[in-house]
Structure formats: structure tokens, C-alpha cells
C-alpha positions in Angstrom: 21.9 1.8 -14.0 18.8 0.2 -15.4 16.3 2.8 -16.7 14.0 0.8 -19.0 10.3 0.8 -18.7 8.7 -1.7 -16.3 5.4 -3.4 -17.5 2.6 -3.1 -15.0 1.2 -6.6 -15.8 2.7 -10.0 -15.7 1.6 -13.5 -16.7 2.1 -15.9 -13.8 0.3 -19.0 -12.5 -1.9 -18.2 -9.6 -1.4 -20.9 -7.0 -1.9 -21.7 -3.3 0.8 -21.7 -0.7 1.5 -24.2 2.1 0.6 -23.2 5.6 3.6 -24.2 7.8 1.6 -23.3 11.0 0.2 -19.8 11.6 1.8 -18.7 8.3 -1.4 -17.5 6.6 -0.4 -13.9 7.2 2.7 -14.6 5.1 0.7 -16.4 2.4 -1.8 -13.6 1.8 1.0 -11.0 1.8 2.8 -13.1 -0.9 -0.3 -13.3 -3.0 -0.6 -9.5 -3.0 3.1 -9.2 -3.9 2.7 -11.6 -6.8 -0.4 -9.6 -8.0 1.7 -6.4 -8.4 3.0 -7.0 -11.9 6.2 -4.9 -11.8 7.5 -7.1 -8.9 7.5 -10.0 -11.3 9.8 -8.2 -13.8 12.0 -6.7 -11.1 12.6 -10.1 -9.4 13.8 -11.8 -12.6 17.6 -12.4 -12.9 18.5 -10.7 -9.6 22.2 -10.6 -9.1 23.6 -10.1 -5.6 22.3 -10.4 -2.1 18.8 -9.1 -2.3 16.6 -11.4 -0.1 13.4 -9.4 -0.5 13.5 -9.5 -4.3 14.5 -13.1 -4.2 11.6 -13.9 -1.9 9.2 -12.5 -4.5 10.7 -14.8 -7.1 10.4 -17.7 -4.6 6.7 -17.0 -4.2 6.1 -17.2 -8.0 8.0 -20.5 -8.3 7.4 -22.4 -5.0 4.4 -23.4 -2.9 6.4 -23.7 0.3 7.7 -20.3 1.5 9.2 -21.3 4.8 11.8 -23.7 3.7 14.9 -23.4 5.9 17.5 -20.9 4.5 15.1 -19.8 1.7 14.7 -16.1 1.1 11.2 -16.0 2.8 12.6 -17.9 5.7 15.3 -15.3 6.2 13.1 -12.3 6.0 10.4 -13.9 8.2 13.1 -14.5 10.8 14.1 -10.8 10.5 10.5 -9.7 10.9 9.7 -12.0 13.9 13.0 -11.7 15.7 13.2 -15.5 16.1 13.7 -18.6 13.9 10.4 -19.4 12.1 10.2 -23.1 13.0 7.1 -22.6 15.1 5.6 -19.2 14.6 2.7 -17.3 16.1 0.0 -15.6 14.0 0.9 -12.0 13.1 -0.8 -9.0 11.3 -0.6 -9.2 7.5 -0.7 -5.4 7.3 2.3 -5.0 9.5 4.2 -7.6 7.6 3.4 -5.9 4.2 4.7 -2.5 5.6 7.8 -4.2 6.9 8.4 -6.0 3.6 7.9 -2.9 1.4 10.1 -0.7 3.5 13.0 -3.2 3.1 12.2 -3.7 -0.6 12.7 0.0 -1.1 16.1 -0.3 0.5 17.1 -3.1 -1.9 15.6 -1.5 -5.0 17.5 1.8 -4.5 20.7 0.0 -5.5 19.1 -1.6 -8.6 16.4 0.9 -9.7 16.9 4.2 -7.8 14.4 7.0 -8.6 15.4 9.5 -11.2 16.8 12.7 -9.7 14.3 15.5 -9.1 14.3 18.8 -7.4 13.6 18.3 -3.7 11.1 21.2 -3.6 7.7 21.8 -5.1 6.2 25.2 -6.0 2.5 25.7 -5.9 0.6 29.0 -6.4 -1.5 30.2 -3.5 -4.8 32.0 -3.7 -3.0 35.3 -4.3 -0.4 33.9 -6.6 2.1 33.8 -3.8 4.3 30.8 -4.4 5.7 28.6 -1.7 8.8 26.3 -1.9 8.5 23.2 0.4 10.5 20.1 1.0 9.6 16.4 1.5 9.2 15.1 5.1 9.6 11.5 3.8 10.5 10.4 0.3 11.0 7.0 -1.3 14.4 6.1 -2.5 13.6 3.7 -5.3 11.3 3.0 -8.2 9.0 1.2 -5.7 7.3 4.6 -5.0 6.6 5.0 -8.7 4.8 1.7 -8.6 2.9 1.9 -5.4 1.3 4.4 -3.1 0.4 8.1 -2.8 2.1 11.4 -2.1 0.2 13.4 0.5 0.4 17.2 0.7 -0.2 18.4 4.2 -0.9 22.1 4.7 -0.4 23.4 8.3 -2.0 26.7 9.3 -1.6 28.4 12.7 -1.7 32.1 13.8 -1.1 33.5 10.3 1.7 31.0 9.6 1.4 28.4 6.8 3.8 25.6 6.1 3.5 22.7 3.6 5.1 19.3 3.6 4.8 16.3 1.3 5.0 12.8 2.5 4.9 9.6 0.4 3.0 6.6 1.7 3.2 3.1 0.3 0.0 2.1 2.2 -3.0 4.4 2.8 -4.5 3.7 6.2 -8.2 4.4 6.6 -10.7 3.9 9.4 -13.8 1.7 9.2 -16.7 3.6 7.5 -19.8 2.6 5.5 -17.9 2.8 2.2 -14.4 3.3 0.9 -15.0 6.9 -0.4 -16.2 8.1 3.0 -13.2 6.4 4.6 -10.7 8.1 2.3 -12.6 11.4 2.7 -12.2 11.3 6.5 -8.6 10.2 6.2 -7.9 13.4 4.3 -10.3 15.7 6.3 -9.1 18.8 8.0 -7.7 18.0 11.5 -6.6 19.9 14.5 -3.1 19.3 15.9 -2.6 20.3 19.5 1.2 20.0 19.9 2.3 22.0 16.8 5.3 24.4 17.3 6.2 27.7 15.7 9.7 29.0 16.5 9.8 26.6 19.4 6.5 27.8 20.9 3.7 25.2 21.2 0.4 26.1 19.6 -2.7 24.6 17.9 -3.0 24.3 14.1 -5.2 22.9 11.5 -4.0 20.4 8.9 -5.5 20.0 5.4 -4.4 16.9 3.5 -4.6 16.4 -0.3 -3.2 13.9 -2.7 -0.3 15.4 -4.6 0.5 12.4 -6.8 -0.7 8.8 -7.2 0.9 5.6 -8.5 -0.4 2.7 -10.7 -1.1 0.5 -7.6 -2.9 1.5 -4.4 -2.8 -0.5 -1.1 -5.5 0.5 1.3 -5.4 -0.8 4.8 -8.7 -0.7 6.6 -7.8 -0.4 10.3 -10.2 -2.8 11.9 -8.4 -3.2 15.2 -8.7 -0.6 17.9 -7.8 -0.3 21.5 -10.8 0.0 23.9 -10.1 0.1 27.7 -6.6 -1.2 27.1 -7.8 -4.2 25.0 -7.5 -4.7 21.3 -10.9 -5.1 19.6 -11.9 -5.8 16.1 -14.5 -3.7 14.2 -16.5 -6.1 12.1 -18.6 -3.6 10.2 -18.8 -4.2 6.5 -17.0 -1.5 4.4 -18.5 -1.2 0.9 -15.7 -1.2 -1.7 -16.2 -0.6 -5.5 -14.9 -2.8 -8.3 -14.0 0.4 -10.2 -12.8 3.3 -8.1 -12.0 6.9 -9.2 -10.3 9.2 -6.7 -12.6 12.3 -6.6 -11.0 15.4 -7.9 -11.8 17.2 -4.6 -9.1 15.0 -2.9 -6.4 16.2 -5.3 -4.0 19.1 -4.7 -4.6 22.1 -7.0 -1.7 21.4 -9.3 -2.6 17.6 -9.6 -6.3 18.5 -10.2 -5.3 20.9 -13.0 -2.9 18.4 -14.6 -5.7 15.7 -14.5 -8.4 18.0 -15.9 -6.1 19.1 -18.7 -5.1 15.6 -19.7 -1.4 15.8 -18.8 -1.9 13.2 -16.0 -3.9 10.0 -16.6 -7.1 10.0 -14.5 -6.9 8.2 -11.1 -9.3 5.5 -12.0 -8.6 2.1 -10.5 -9.8 -1.5 -10.8 -9.9 -3.8 -7.8 -7.1 -6.3 -8.0 -7.1 -8.1 -4.6 -8.6 -8.4 -1.1 -7.1 -9.7 2.1 -9.7 -10.8 4.6 -9.1 -11.5 8.3 -11.3 -14.1 10.0 -11.5 -14.0 13.8 -11.6 -11.5 16.7 -7.9 -10.6 17.3 -5.1 -9.3 15.1 -2.6 -12.0 16.4 -5.0 -14.9 16.0 -7.6 -16.1 13.6 -7.0 -16.7 9.9 -6.2 -14.8 6.7 -7.5 -15.5 3.2 -7.0 -13.6 -0.1 -9.0 -13.0 -3.2 -7.1 -12.2 -6.4 -8.4 -11.0 -9.8 -6.4 -13.1 -12.1 -7.1 -12.9 -15.9 -10.9 -12.7 -16.1 -11.6 -14.6 -13.0 -11.8 -14.1 -9.2 -9.9 -16.6 -7.2 -10.3 -17.3 -3.5 -7.0 -18.4 -2.0 -7.0 -20.1 1.4 -3.4 -21.2 1.9 -2.9 -24.1 -0.5 -6.6 -24.2 -1.5 -7.9 -22.2 -4.5 -11.3 -21.9 -6.1 -13.1 -19.6 -8.4 -15.8 -17.4 -6.9 -18.4 -15.0 -8.4 -18.2 -11.2 -8.4 -21.2 -11.1 -5.9 -19.1 -13.2 -3.5 -16.2 -10.7 -3.8 -18.5 -7.8 -2.9 -19.5 -9.5 0.3 -16.0 -9.9 1.6 -15.1 -8.1 4.9 -12.0 -6.4 3.5 -9.0 -5.8 5.7 -6.5 -4.7 2.9 -7.5 -3.8 -0.7 -5.3 -3.7 -3.7 -6.2 -1.5 -6.7 -4.5 -1.1 -10.1 -4.9 1.9 -12.3 -6.8 1.5 -15.6 -5.4 1.9 -19.1 -1.7 2.2 -18.0 0.8 -0.3 -19.3 4.2 0.6 -17.9 6.1 3.0 -15.8 
């Protein structure tokens, strides 16, 4: 079993990708996958039938993803449910979630996570400890590369339960800025259909970040259903070039570890943006912006050009990719 460190950065040639007809959602997804450095190292010298890992290697080395029988052709067929000879536009966010979920399945055979105890213990306000289990947990090193672990604390009628859930993609609503969007995603909520000993009741849920990874994918949910119709929210969301997760969003144990220096601070640099142009999720066009070397590159299918930092800030972000500062490997 491979256990060596994986570098977080990789040197690769940033290039455009051919649009085979409504395949821009695949192209921008591939640009994000290539920008996550550990994927480059994990995709090298793959032995065996691992189409998702092989498709990442294909993206690094080819400009046409949808060549018949290629890895990307096979996984696109799996995603769509039909042969991708003439495809319809799809949501880049949905495709990325699909891809990452299947990548975790592959990586668990090559780079499974190190064994850990399935429970966490955190001290309460009166030093009463609670042992809790994961509701959902990643199987491979992918979850050490990407995402967050969310601690959800449920309280109802004197009863408290805590569960941890790992997320590869953090979904947030459209707000004036990214910090507000994350704050509202983690805000205390009311759950109406909660059950205690089989009896339905109402509870409150408090969410905090229990752990973070070197890369963050943040999906701004711009599409909503109004009167049975899908509508796009076009409001600009301000996103910073450098982003530090506020300590108030962290669980008590993670906050203590961060303040004491045992855990590296959650400060991130913007790495990439996916932008959707158009009114509907299943139509329009996708472009990507990638920070490569010391430059910002706008990628519109096979067209690439350098843009200024001011141009980056004006983008109407749909999906954001951040990379943690001053961390070299995992």
C-alpha cells in the first residue's frame, strides 16, 4: 500500500480543450481537476482499470477529451446515461460531484485513508465528553486533499446528539460576499422532522467546521426553483483573493488546535473560478479562470488568454477553487 507524501503542487502546461458540442461543462471541470496538484501525481503510472484517474491523465496530455473509447468518453457516457456523440449541456457542479464521488471509489484501492478511530470526543461546557460517529466519511486520500468535515450538533428537548459529515464540495447560497455566504451555510437552523426514540419533534442544528483540507471547492448555488421553474440568480458575489476561514466557524477542538499552532491556519489563496454564462443550468456556456504560475488565465474551451487581477474580481463565480497557503504536501 502506497503511503508516501503527495505534493500539493504540480508543474503542467495550462492548455485549452476542444469543445465537441455542448461539452464546455466537461472542459471547465477538467481545468479544475488539473489545477488540483495532487491529482497530477496520483494519475501518473496508474496500473489497472481506473477510468477516473486515467481521465485526469488524459486531460493533462490531450486537448480532445471526447475521443471514442477514451477514459473521458467512458465516464461521460456513465454520467449522461447515453453515448456522448451528441450531448446536451449539463451542470458543471453536478458533473464535478459525480466525478469526485467515483474518484474516491477508485482511490480507496490505491491510496486508502489511514485507519482512525470512528469516534470523536469533545468536551462540553461542563467537561461532559460525548463520543459520536460519522454519518458520512470518505474512503480514500481524496478527503485529505479536498473538502471539509462539518460537525452538526442537534438539540431538542434536553437531548443533544453530534454527528460529523465530510463534504468534498461546500454548497452556499448567493450572498453579497463569500464570508456571509459561508456564515449563513453554517448558521443555526431549525429541523421540523427530527425524531427522538421514534417520536417526531423539532430541533435546532448548529454546524461548525471540524477539519479542513488543503483544497476547497465552493459551489455558489445560483439556480433556484420559483413557481416550478428553474431561475438563475445573477447577483455578483464578492470573493477574496486570499481567504481565511474565521475562527468562529471552527469547532472548539479545531479552534484550540489552530490557536495553539498544532494545526496550520485555514488561510487559502484563490486558485480557480468557473463561470456560467446564460440563464439556465442546462444551457448557456461555461468558462474557467485558473491561477497558473504567476498569471491568471481565462480558458474558453480551446481559447486561452492572460487577464488582469481586476478582471478576475469582476467574474460572476459559480464554483470557486481555493488552495491552502504555505502547505507543500499531505
